[in-house]
N, C-alpha and C positions, 0 to 999 in steps of 0.2 A: 356170495357170488358177485360178479362185476356190477350188476345193476341193483344192489341192495339198497344204496342210498337213493333218497328221492331225487329225480332228475327231471329238468324241465326242457321240453323240446318245442320250438316255435316252427310252424308250417305256414309259410306265406303263399296265398294263391291269388295272383293277378287274374282278373276275369272282365269279360265284355260280352253281354248278351247271350250267354249259354248257361242258364239255370239247370237245366236237365243234366248237362254234362258235369257241371259243378257239383251237383247233388251226389253223383257217383264218386267223384274225388273226395268230397267230405266224408261220405259213408266209409270210404276206404281208411281214412285217418281215425275215424271213431272205432273201426274194428280192428285196430293195431294190437298185437299181442303185448306190446309193451305196456305195462300197467301203471307207470308213473305219469306226471301231467303233460298234457299236449295242448299247447295254445295255438288255435288256428286263426289267421287273419285273412279275411276276404277283402281284397282291394278291388272295388267294383267301379267302373266306368260306363256302366250299360245305359241304354237309353231309355230304359223303363225300370219299373219298381219290383219286378219278379224275383231278382236275386236278393234284394232286400227282405222281401217277404220270406223267401226260402230260409234265408239266415235267422229271421226273427222267430220262425215257427219251428225251426228244427228241434227234434227232442233232445232233452238233457241226458247226459251220461256222466258218470262220475270220472274225474280226472281229465275231462275233455271240456275245453272252453272255446266257443265259437265266437269270434269278434267280426262285426262288420264295419268296414271303413269305406265311405263314398268318396270318389275322386272325381271331382266335376272338372278338373283341369288336366285333360289327357288329349294330347295330339299325336303321340307316337306310342307303338308298342311298349317301349321301356318305361313310360311314365308311371304306370301302375306299379312297377318294380321299384323305382325310386321312392314312392310313397311307402311301400312295403318295407323296404330296407330299414325304415325307423323302428320297426317291429322285430328286428333281429335280436332276440333276448334269450336268456336262459342259458343252458349249457351247450345245446346243439341246435342248429336251425337248417331249414332249407327252403327253396322255392319249389313250388309244384304247379306245373301247367294246368289250367282249369279242365282240360280234356283227358289228362292223365290220371291214373289212379295206382294206389300202392298195394302190394300183396301183404297180408297181415303180419309177416315177420320182418318187413323191411326196416323199421326203425330199431328194433331189438338187435337183429343181425348186424346193422351198420355200426351200431354204437359199440357192441362187442369187438367187432373188428378193429375199430379205431383205438380203443382202450387197450386191447391186447398188444397192438403194435405201436402205440404212442403216435397215431397219425392224426392229422387235422382233417382229412377229407376221405370218404368212402364213396365209390362209385360202383353201382350194381349193374349187371346185365338187364336187358329188357325183354319183354314181349312186344312185338310190333303188331298192331291191330290195323289193317288196311280196310276201310269201311266206305261203302258207296250206298246209293239208294238201291242197288240191286243185290249186292252180296257183301260179305265180310270174311276176310281172311286174316288168320292170326299165325304169326311166325314167331315160335318160341325161340329163346336163347339167340337174339337177333345178332349179337356181335360175338366174334370169336376171340374171347378174352381169357385170361387166366386168373387164378387166385393169387394175390400177392401185390407187392410194391410196384407202382408204375415208374418206370425209368425214364430219364431224358431221351434215351434211344427209342423208347416205345413212343413218344410224342414226336420225335424226328420222323419215325416211319409213318405215322399218320399223316403229319403235315407235308412231308417232302416226298414220300413214296406211296401215298394213296392207300394206306392201310386203313382200316375202320375200327374206331373205338367210341364208346358212349359219349355223347356230347351234350345231351339235355340235362339241364339242371334238375329235372325231375328225378334223375337217376342217382343224384348224390345227396348226402348228408354231410354237414360240416360242423366243426366247433364253432360256436357263434362268434367268438372274438375274431376268428381267422375269416369267417364270411363277411363280417364288417369290413375288414382290411381289404379283402379281395374285391368286393363290390364297388367300393370307392375307387379303386385303382382300375377296374374294368371300364369304367365310364370315360376313360381318356381318350379313346378312339371313338369320338362322339358320333361320327356319322353312321359307323357301323352299328353302334350302340343304340342309336335311335330307333332302328329298325329290329333291333334284338338279334343281330347276327354277330357271332363270334365272341359275344360276352359270356355265353354259357360255358364254351370252351375254356376261356380265360379263367372262370371260377373253378370248374372242375379240375383243372391241371396246374393251376398257380403254385399249389403245395409241392408239386415236383420240383419247381424251380427255386423255391425258397427253402427247400430240403425239410419242410415240416411233414410232408409225406402224404401222398394219395395212395390209397389201396383199392384194387380191384375186388369185387365180390362177384364171382362168376356163378351167380344164381339170379334167376330173372325175377326180381323182386319189384318190379316196376312195369306197368303196362302203358305203353305209349300209343295213343290213338291217332290214326292218320285218316281222319274223315275228310269230306268234301270241303270244309271250311277251316281245315287245319292250317296253321302256319307251316308245318312240316311239308305238307303237300303243295301248297301254294308258293313257297318260297323258291326263288331261282337257285339252284343247288350251286352254280358256279359262283353266285355272289356270296353264299354261305361259306363255301370253301375260301374264297379270298378274304373273307373278314377273319376266318380262323387263322388263316396265314399271317395276316396283320397282327392279330392278337398274339400269336406265337413270337413274332419279332419284337413285339412290346415286351414280352416276358424275358426274352433274351437280353435285351437292352437293360431292362430293370434290374436284372440281377448279374449283369456282366458275365454272361456265360460264354466261355471260349468255344468258337465254332471250328471244326477241323476243315481242311481244304475241300474235301468231297461234298460236305453239307453246305459249305460256303458257295460252292458252284451251283448246288440245287437252288439255293436261295436266290442268288444273282440270276439264275435263268428263269425263275418262276416271276420274279419282279419284271424282268424284260417282257415276258409274255402278257402279264396283267397290263403294263403300261401300253404295249402295242394294242390289245383289244380295247383299251379305254379311249383310243383315238376314234372308234366306232360306236361308242356307247357313253352318252353323258351321265347316266346314273352311276356307271362304274367308276368314271373318273372322280365323281364326287367322293366316293368311298375311300379313294387311296390317301393314306396319311403321309406325313413326311417320314421317310425311313433313312437309316444311317448305312445303306448298302447300295453297292453299284447294280446297275442294270446291265446284264451281260448274257447273250443268248450263247448256248452251247449246243451245237448242231447235232451231236451225238445224243444228247438228251432229248432234243425234239424228235428225232427218228424212233429212239426207244418208245416214247410215249405214243407216237403215231402207231407203231406196231402193236402196242398194248391195247390201244382203242380198237384196232382192226380185229384182234383176237377176241375181245370181249364181244363185239358185234356178231362174229362168227359163232361164237358160243351160244349166244342168245338166239340166232337163227336156227341153230340145231335143236335147242331145247323146244322151240316154238313150231 
C-alpha cells in the first residue's frame, strides 16, 4: 500500500493561554488512524505554566512524540509560527491552530491524495463550530468545494469574485520541503503576516501557482472552532480579505503569471477601492504593500458589487 514505508509527519501548534483547547487538538493528533510516526511541536508564548504542565504530563503513545518549546519573545501572532517553522521536518508537515482539531483519518487521507496525484499540498473541507457562552452550532461541510486539483481559475474566483474556499492552515497538509519554501516566502508581506492575515492563503495555494499542485479533499476532516476568543471571530473580515488579495498579487508576480484583461480590470478596481478606503483608516493603510498594478475604478463593477450586497442583505432578512 501507499503508506507501507515508515513516514514521519510533523504537526506544529502555536499556542497562547488556551491549554484546554490545546489538549483537544493534541488528542486529535494522537488519535490519528495513521500508524507511522507523528512529531508534535507545541510553540508556547503563554503567560503561565499550564500549557507546559499539560505537555509534560501527557500520556505516552507509540509513534507519537510531544515536544514543548517555550517562546518568550512573542509580540505578534506570527511569532510562534516563525519559531515553529524550524521544526518542519520529516516527509509531511502542517501547522494546526490550537483551537482546531482533526478527524482521525485526516493525515492518512491527505497523504494518500498527495501521493496518488504527485501533489505537494492537500486541503480538506472543514466543519465550522460556532461557540459562545450560551450555545454551540456545528456547520458540516462548510465549503462548497470538489475533489480534485485546484486551478488558477478557482483561486481567481475566490479572490476576485468572492467565492469561498478553505483558507485556514489547519485544513492543509504539505510535503515538508515545500512547506519550508512556502513559509519563508509568505513572510515577505510583513505587515499582513505580523497579524497572521493572508499568509495561510499563501501557504495553502502556493502550489497552484508553482505547479507542484494543491488538491482539494472534499471531506470535512478538520474541525474549526469559532469561539469568543477565536482569531476567526475577532478578525476584521475586510482586513483578512485584503491581505489575501495582497498575497494573491505576490504569487502572481513571484511566478510571472499572465493575467487576462477581465481579471486585470478586477485587480485594478479592487486596488482602487482598497486605496480609497485607506484614506479613512490608518490601520488599513499600513497593510498595503507596494504593488505592480494600476489603481483604476470600473463603475460597472462597483454597481454590480453594490447590487450583490443588497441581494445578500435581502436574502438574510427573508431567512430571519
